Structure formats: C-alpha cells, structure tokens
C-alpha angles and dihedrals in degrees: 000000000000091000092051094046093048091041090232113156122234116226111205135173115237122186129024119331124199104162097086131035096241090057091056094044098045102040092149089069092062092074117119089213086074087072095069094093097050089047090051088055090053098254117155108233132201111201112203122226097006088265090287121158117248092215108027094196092053106027125062114254106225099162093118092051090047091051089052088049090052092049089055093048095042097052122135093038096286116120106219099158122045125192113219122213097218117141093009086119090067113120091239093056100046094100090053095056097083089056091054094043093049102038108031114076108242089227088065095051128086125190117252128169107191087224130206089037104100122236122192121220096214099085092055094084123181095235091049102036116078109272095327114156123219087248091057090049091052090051091051090050091050093049108105101181105085094212092051089045091053091052091049091049091052092048088050089055091053103258113157116250085235088082086070095054098038089083087072088061095045094048094034093237117163113238089219 
C-alpha cells in the first residue's frame, strides 16, 4: 500500500535467475503471477527480463503467458506493469528477442541493461539480428561503454527508441 500511495514503482525479477545464489535456491519466487497482489493494490511494477528463460532448452519459456498477464493488468490504457529489457542481450536469449520485439507493445517496455553483467557484441550478427547492417554491427563492436553497447544492440534488434524514454513515465520524471 505504501508503494501505491507514494507512486513508487516495484522492480521485480520474473523468470529464472542464475546470477546470485538466492535466485537459484528460491526459484518459485521468480514467478510473475506473484505480482497480482501488488497490482491489485495499484502498485506500478517493473518486471525484469520480460519473463524470458535464461537457458531456453532448460527453463520454461513463459513470455506469451506473461504478455497475457500484462494485457490483463494494463487494460483501460493505463500501464501498470512494465516489462524491462535487461539481460535480453545475453547470448542465450538472442533467439527470444524477435518474439519480444514483435509481440510486446513498445509502450509497455522499458530499457534495462542488467549492468554490471557484461554482454559481448559478437553474437549479435548482422545476418541473424533483425535488419542490422554490417555497419551497425561494426559500430556495436567498437562501442566500449557497456551501457551504450547494450542500447545499440537493442536498436539493432529492432526495439523502438521509446523503450529508452519510457523510464521517464515509470519514474514520473519530467522530460524538460
């Protein structure tokens, strides 16, 4: 209730988490369905990783179910749950990106990087990645700053630039 009354967003991990021990031990907590109660109370929620699996051959892919969950929560034109794009640049998630780009409304996505986790540029190849040109790929490879590199990778995969400015809406920051 305090989050809703102060209009403070809740950032939660949804989907499997392997980067810290608690994420591996308490996998049942990484379920987006656990967000029903905060949403009922009017809390704005940011769901990390769009509920994508880390290892698609091992972890269950529930992105379509998560999208249906978002549609229910974001009815009446008000975005109450945002999907963040952090860690989508991971090599194991590359093949899931087109599904996110083509099915999730860009006005429901917010850019996330998962920094300081490193992401290499090499697997985001021009002939695999959306409509990326070889020139864009070279620019990604040359980008030293990991946050800038992540933005370029997501642009190369076809994410709308609106995911970069949606944070202003989530955090109620004036663009001025």
